[in-house]
Every structure is written in structure tokens, then in C-alpha cells.
C-alpha positions as CSV (number, residue, x, y, z in Angstrom):
1,M,93.0,89.9,102.0
2,I,95.5,91.9,100.0
3,K,93.2,91.9,96.9
4,N,90.4,93.3,99.1
5,K,92.6,96.1,100.4
6,E,93.9,97.0,97.0
7,L,90.3,97.0,95.6
8,L,89.1,99.2,98.5
9,L,91.8,101.8,98.0
10,N,91.4,101.7,94.2
11,E,87.6,102.2,94.3
12,N,87.8,105.0,96.9
13,L,90.5,106.9,95.0
14,K,88.7,106.6,91.7
15,N,85.6,108.1,93.2
16,L,87.6,110.9,94.6
17,V,89.5,112.2,91.6
18,D,88.5,113.8,88.3
19,E,90.6,111.4,86.1
20,P,89.9,107.9,87.5
21,D,91.6,106.3,84.5
22,K,95.0,107.6,85.6
23,V,94.8,106.1,89.1
24,H,97.1,103.2,89.6
25,I,98.1,101.3,92.7
26,S,101.1,99.1,93.1
27,E,102.1,97.1,96.1
28,N,105.4,95.7,97.4
29,N,105.2,93.3,100.3
30,N,108.5,92.8,102.2
31,G,107.9,90.6,105.2
32,S,106.7,92.8,108.0
33,K,106.2,95.9,105.8
34,T,103.9,96.7,102.9
35,E,104.7,99.6,100.6
36,I,101.8,101.0,98.5
37,N,102.5,103.5,95.7
38,I,99.6,105.5,94.4
39,R,99.9,107.1,91.0
40,A,97.4,109.8,90.1
41,A,97.2,112.7,87.6
42,V,99.1,115.8,88.7
43,S,95.8,117.7,88.6
44,D,94.3,115.2,91.1
45,R,97.1,115.2,93.7
46,G,95.5,117.9,95.8
47,K,92.3,115.9,96.0
48,V,94.2,112.8,97.1
49,I,96.1,114.7,99.7
50,G,93.1,116.7,100.9
51,K,93.0,119.8,103.0
52,N,95.8,119.7,105.6
53,G,96.5,116.1,104.4
54,R,93.3,114.7,105.9
55,I,92.5,112.4,102.9
56,I,95.9,110.8,102.6
57,K,96.1,110.4,106.4
58,A,92.7,108.6,106.3
59,I,93.9,106.4,103.5
60,R,97.0,105.5,105.5
61,T,94.9,104.7,108.6
62,V,92.6,102.4,106.7
63,A,95.5,100.6,105.0
64,N,97.4,100.2,108.3
65,A,94.2,98.8,109.9
66,A,93.9,96.3,107.0
67,V,97.5,94.9,107.4
68,S,97.7,95.1,111.2
69,K,95.9,91.7,111.5
70,H,99.0,90.2,109.8
71,H,101.4,92.1,112.1
72,Q,102.6,94.3,109.3
73,R,103.0,98.1,108.8
74,C,101.9,99.9,105.7
75,F,103.6,102.8,104.0
76,I,101.8,104.8,101.4
77,E,103.5,107.1,98.9
78,L,101.8,109.4,96.4
79,L,103.7,109.6,93.1
80,D,103.2,111.6,89.9
81,E,102.0,109.8,86.9
């Protein structure tokens, strides 16, 4: 399940940005909480965030839906590369 979630996020983000080679996703699983760090090029941060934060909110919604079956919460942070 975790590999599928990571693959889903990775593929969606790589299709969204101009520099897909610089997109990296790391995941830390701490019991009932999963932290996902997304690293993208500085020039692509706006595309990942989206207008009024709509893209990053949608990414968070999908990630939370994926981990909710396991009674977990997902926190996503966008970091500079």
C-alpha cells in the first residue's frame, strides 16, 4: 500500500512540474502518523502549490485518503531542493 501511495504521488508530481528529475519524495512512518516530504525545484514550487493552494490541498486529501484505511494521518511538507 505504501509503495502505491508513493508511486501515485511521484507520478502525479512529475507530470505537473517542468523539472521532473528534481522531484523527490521521502516518507517517515511513525505509528499513527505518516510524514511525507516533497522536494522540488524552486522554480516548480508554485506549480506544486497551485493557485490559492489548491494543488497541494488536493495532494494532501489523496494522501490522507490512502492512509485512513490504516487509521493514520498524513502530513505533507513541501521543501526546497
